[in-house]
C-alpha positions as a printed NumPy array, in Angstrom:
array([[ 68.569,  20.271,  80.412],
       [ 71.063,  21.149,  77.729],
       [ 71.75 ,  24.717,  76.647],
       [ 72.15 ,  25.755,  73.022],
       [ 75.475,  27.197,  72.031],
       [ 74.93 ,  30.394,  69.993],
       [ 78.374,  30.075,  68.445],
       [ 77.619,  26.595,  67.171],
       [ 74.323,  27.773,  65.691],
       [ 76.07 ,  30.626,  63.828],
       [ 78.674,  28.28 ,  62.348],
       [ 75.995,  25.848,  61.273],
       [ 74.117,  28.621,  59.409],
       [ 77.244,  29.633,  57.502],
       [ 77.878,  26.046,  56.476],
       [ 74.332,  25.732,  55.238],
       [ 74.725,  28.825,  53.092],
       [ 77.988,  27.561,  51.65 ],
       [ 76.34 ,  24.246,  50.801],
       [ 73.471,  25.964,  48.994],
       [ 75.812,  28.152,  46.922],
       [ 77.905,  25.122,  46.032],
       [ 74.84 ,  23.206,  44.88 ],
       [ 73.698,  26.105,  42.729],
       [ 77.142,  26.423,  41.183],
       [ 77.146,  22.75 ,  40.251],
       [ 73.652,  22.651,  38.734],
       [ 73.702,  26.093,  37.032],
       [ 74.898,  24.746,  33.632],
       [ 72.056,  22.237,  33.666],
       [ 69.515,  24.912,  34.552],
       [ 70.699,  27.102,  31.681],
       [ 70.663,  24.208,  29.252],
       [ 67.225,  22.978,  30.261],
       [ 65.647,  26.429,  30.324],
       [ 66.592,  27.236,  26.742],
       [ 68.512,  30.383,  27.698],
       [ 71.449,  31.467,  25.522],
       [ 74.54 ,  29.51 ,  26.435],
       [ 72.862,  26.147,  27.08 ],
       [ 72.853,  23.078,  24.894],
       [ 69.15 ,  23.52 ,  23.988],
       [ 69.282,  27.304,  23.513],
       [ 69.496,  27.547,  19.722],
       [ 65.806,  27.041,  18.986],
       [ 64.597,  29.261,  21.81 ],
       [ 67.116,  31.995,  20.96 ],
       [ 65.946,  31.862,  17.33 ],
       [ 62.329,  32.155,  18.466],
       [ 63.251,  35.196,  20.522],
       [ 64.826,  36.838,  17.476],
       [ 61.756,  36.05 ,  15.383],
       [ 59.508,  37.515,  18.016],
       [ 61.575,  40.711,  18.114],
       [ 61.543,  40.981,  14.324],
       [ 57.755,  40.575,  14.327],
       [ 57.396,  43.185,  17.062],
       [ 59.619,  45.684,  15.221],
       [ 57.744,  45.214,  11.946],
       [ 54.347,  45.477,  13.608],
       [ 55.275,  48.708,  15.358],
       [ 56.398,  50.463,  12.169],
       [ 53.513,  49.002,  10.139],
       [ 50.867,  50.163,  12.599],
       [ 52.463,  53.604,  12.867],
       [ 52.546,  53.906,   9.083],
       [ 48.945,  52.769,   8.662],
       [ 47.833,  55.299,  11.26 ],
       [ 49.642,  58.094,   9.416],
       [ 47.867,  57.051,   6.206],
       [ 44.579,  56.968,   8.131],
       [ 45.043,  60.599,   9.194],
       [ 46.46 ,  61.484,   5.75 ],
       [ 49.962,  62.428,   6.865],
       [ 51.428,  60.978,   3.701],
       [ 54.858,  62.59 ,   3.888],
       [ 55.557,  61.   ,   7.271],
       [ 53.746,  57.788,   6.345],
       [ 56.102,  57.171,   3.43 ],
       [ 59.208,  57.229,   5.637],
       [ 57.697,  54.992,   8.31 ],
       [ 56.284,  52.477,   5.822],
       [ 59.615,  52.211,   4.043],
       [ 61.031,  51.024,   7.359],
       [ 58.154,  48.546,   7.722],
       [ 58.778,  47.281,   4.192],
       [ 62.488,  46.768,   4.838],
       [ 61.684,  44.831,   8.001],
       [ 59.027,  42.745,   6.251],
       [ 61.467,  41.754,   3.507],
       [ 63.459,  39.844,   6.136],
       [ 60.53 ,  37.44 ,   6.567],
       [ 60.87 ,  36.203,   2.963],
       [ 59.493,  37.176,  -0.435],
       [ 56.287,  35.186,  -0.005],
       [ 55.341,  36.4  ,   3.45 ],
       [ 51.876,  38.033,   3.806],
       [ 53.391,  40.705,   6.053],
       [ 55.444,  41.876,   3.096],
       [ 52.275,  42.084,   0.989],
       [ 50.644,  44.275,   3.612],
       [ 53.595,  46.668,   3.821],
       [ 53.749,  46.885,   0.038],
       [ 50.076,  47.783,  -0.238],
       [ 50.248,  50.386,   2.515],
       [ 53.195,  52.129,   0.867],
       [ 51.496,  51.873,  -2.539],
       [ 48.473,  53.727,  -1.163],
       [ 50.767,  56.552,  -0.109],
       [ 52.173,  56.741,  -3.645],
       [ 48.648,  56.755,  -5.081],
       [ 47.739,  59.712,  -2.912],
       [ 50.905,  61.51 ,  -3.969],
       [ 50.292,  60.817,  -7.682],
       [ 53.287,  58.504,  -8.107],
       [ 51.322,  55.879, -10.017],
       [ 54.294,  53.912, -11.371],
       [ 55.679,  53.16 ,  -7.927],
       [ 52.198,  52.391,  -6.631],
       [ 51.415,  49.942,  -9.439],
       [ 54.729,  48.124,  -9.07 ],
       [ 54.229,  47.576,  -5.345],
       [ 50.606,  46.535,  -5.808],
       [ 51.473,  43.929,  -8.442],
       [ 54.009,  42.36 ,  -6.079],
       [ 51.59 ,  42.547,  -3.153],
       [ 48.841,  40.906,  -5.214],
       [ 51.044,  37.975,  -6.234],
       [ 51.97 ,  37.272,  -2.613],
       [ 48.439,  37.67 ,  -1.278],
       [ 46.81 ,  35.421,  -3.892],
       [ 49.193,  32.616,  -2.947],
       [ 48.698,  33.179,   0.771],
       [ 44.914,  33.523,   1.064],
       [ 43.44 ,  32.548,  -2.311],
       [ 42.051,  34.498,  -5.26 ],
       [ 38.586,  35.091,  -3.781],
       [ 39.711,  36.763,  -0.561],
       [ 38.445,  40.249,   0.264],
       [ 42.084,  41.231,   0.806],
       [ 42.784,  40.323,  -2.818],
       [ 39.839,  42.502,  -3.851],
       [ 41.35 ,  45.383,  -1.86 ],
       [ 44.618,  45.155,  -3.76 ],
       [ 42.925,  44.713,  -7.147],
       [ 40.811,  47.784,  -6.458],
       [ 43.916,  49.849,  -5.705],
       [ 45.708,  48.467,  -8.756],
       [ 42.692,  49.186, -10.963],
       [ 42.827,  52.792,  -9.739],
       [ 46.552,  53.033, -10.45 ],
       [ 46.05 ,  51.689, -13.992],
       [ 43.149,  54.073, -14.62 ],
       [ 45.244,  57.035, -13.488],
       [ 48.121,  55.823, -15.647],
       [ 45.823,  55.936, -18.673],
       [ 45.588,  52.166, -19.091],
       [ 41.801,  51.644, -19.15 ],
       [ 41.734,  48.056, -20.46 ],
       [ 43.884,  46.781, -17.615],
       [ 41.93 ,  48.902, -15.146],
       [ 38.588,  47.517, -16.339],
       [ 39.786,  43.914, -16.065],
       [ 41.054,  44.456, -12.538],
       [ 37.888,  46.29 , -11.564],
       [ 35.641,  43.479, -12.848],
       [ 37.667,  40.919, -10.909],
       [ 37.544,  43.015,  -7.729],
       [ 33.796,  43.599,  -8.089],
       [ 33.137,  39.87 ,  -8.503],
       [ 34.928,  39.232,  -5.21 ],
       [ 33.159,  42.118,  -3.457],
       [ 29.8  ,  40.587,  -4.326],
       [ 30.717,  37.54 ,  -2.247],
       [ 30.808,  39.671,   0.892],
       [ 28.427,  42.097,   2.607],
       [ 30.543,  45.212,   3.11 ],
       [ 29.185,  48.481,   1.771],
       [ 32.334,  50.48 ,   2.452],
       [ 34.502,  48.07 ,   0.493],
       [ 31.96 ,  48.086,  -2.315],
       [ 31.97 ,  51.902,  -2.317],
       [ 35.745,  51.946,  -2.791],
       [ 35.509,  49.639,  -5.788],
       [ 32.622,  51.594,  -7.351],
       [ 34.628,  54.793,  -6.851],
       [ 37.4  ,  53.345,  -8.979],
       [ 34.87 ,  52.482, -11.677],
       [ 33.598,  56.076, -11.623],
       [ 37.138,  57.352, -12.209],
       [ 37.628,  54.833, -14.997],
       [ 34.377,  55.861, -16.709],
       [ 35.28 ,  59.54 , -16.407],
       [ 38.719,  58.9  , -17.888],
       [ 37.247,  57.069, -20.857],
       [ 34.715,  59.834, -21.571],
       [ 31.565,  58.255, -20.122],
       [ 30.572,  61.194, -17.9  ],
       [ 26.96 ,  60.068, -17.475],
       [ 28.114,  56.652, -16.309],
       [ 30.648,  58.259, -13.983],
       [ 27.951,  60.516, -12.499],
       [ 25.794,  57.51 , -11.601],
       [ 28.708,  55.749,  -9.94 ],
       [ 29.716,  58.841,  -7.974],
       [ 26.098,  59.226,  -6.819],
       [ 26.152,  55.645,  -5.558],
       [ 29.445,  56.117,  -3.722],
       [ 28.25 ,  59.359,  -2.11 ],
       [ 25.02 ,  57.663,  -1.046],
       [ 26.839,  54.743,   0.598],
       [ 29.393,  56.923,   2.387],
       [ 26.789,  59.443,   3.556],
       [ 24.64 ,  56.664,   5.004],
       [ 27.679,  55.206,   6.716],
       [ 28.461,  58.547,   8.329],
       [ 24.88 ,  58.908,   9.574],
       [ 24.893,  55.414,  11.05 ],
       [ 28.197,  55.847,  12.893],
       [ 27.83 ,  55.629,  16.674],
       [ 30.835,  57.924,  17.109],
       [ 32.562,  60.642,  15.109],
       [ 33.297,  59.234,  11.612],
       [ 36.937,  58.648,  10.829],
       [ 38.934,  61.114,   8.761],
       [ 39.523,  58.276,   6.288],
       [ 35.783,  57.868,   5.71 ],
       [ 35.153,  61.601,   5.485],
       [ 38.068,  62.121,   3.093],
       [ 36.687,  59.421,   0.789],
       [ 33.391,  61.263,   0.709],
       [ 35.213,  64.514,   0.006],
       [ 37.088,  62.955,  -2.92 ],
       [ 33.881,  61.557,  -4.433],
       [ 32.093,  64.913,  -4.082],
       [ 34.915,  66.912,  -5.647],
       [ 35.254,  64.451,  -8.516],
       [ 31.549,  64.635,  -9.238],
       [ 31.568,  68.441,  -9.086],
       [ 34.109,  68.458, -11.919],
       [ 32.089,  65.967, -13.971],
       [ 28.842,  67.908, -13.483],
       [ 30.495,  71.159, -14.566],
       [ 31.698,  69.483, -17.759],
       [ 28.178,  68.186, -18.363],
       [ 26.618,  71.623, -17.806],
       [ 24.615,  70.49 , -14.76 ],
       [ 25.109,  73.727, -12.86 ],
       [ 22.469,  73.314, -10.154],
       [ 23.514,  69.826,  -9.122],
       [ 27.135,  70.883,  -9.312],
       [ 26.468,  73.705,  -6.851],
       [ 24.652,  71.337,  -4.502],
       [ 27.571,  68.914,  -4.503],
       [ 29.984,  71.803,  -3.968],
       [ 28.036,  72.878,  -0.876],
       [ 28.262,  69.315,   0.431],
       [ 31.974,  69.312,  -0.345],
       [ 32.514,  72.555,   1.593],
       [ 30.754,  71.101,   4.655],
       [ 32.882,  67.969,   4.514],
       [ 36.038,  70.034,   4.055],
       [ 35.143,  72.093,   7.127],
       [ 34.553,  68.912,   9.107],
       [ 37.965,  67.584,   8.143],
       [ 39.598,  70.902,   9.073],
       [ 37.886,  70.712,  12.461],
       [ 39.295,  67.228,  12.993],
       [ 42.749,  68.479,  12.068],
       [ 43.169,  66.684,   8.754],
       [ 45.584,  68.324,   6.318],
       [ 46.144,  65.729,   3.608],
       [ 49.82 ,  66.571,   3.206]])
């Protein structure tokens, strides 16, 4: 019976380790090259993909943050964040749909802050990109045309506003979305009021208020501040129209509704700054 020599076993283990390290040293360049890591012969494409992924992630983060700030009506902060998103989106190219989205989001901030020139300029650029990307009959195109129609109406350019509104409405009728339709009708109400058709504006405001009120009642959870603020805007606009028309009783009723909505928004913490 032979006995095992512990010393020989220890030396054999060391040699094995040395052999493994040597093998790894020799094949490491191949592993790097084949894996697509930076430094290998095949790394350029993978490294580029990694940069693209990071750029997408950075843009998405700022875009989502900005959209949320618009959603809760923190427009001062939203403007700064969405400017960052826009700058990041520009790196994707002038025809990229992500750029169109950032442009529209920032334009909505300018609309809320009464900077109609900046809003219209961004919306025109966003519309051109989006029509090429998804086609002229997309609901996303209708969204932008609705916003641009509002900007033109508020700029005092009713002919352009009417044309854009008609085009947006034609697209809306292809889809079954009451909230989107309410937004477009709201723009028409503003346009009618601006051109002196108060009776027509009253009917449109009534329709918008009806749609939004029904939507709030049907919500399974607490309605969003965005939805409630749209209702508030429609109510306040109609109150002004009704006062001008001498409809005191209805005006008071709408004002009571407005006060309830305003209280609800205050409870939710909405400031509209």
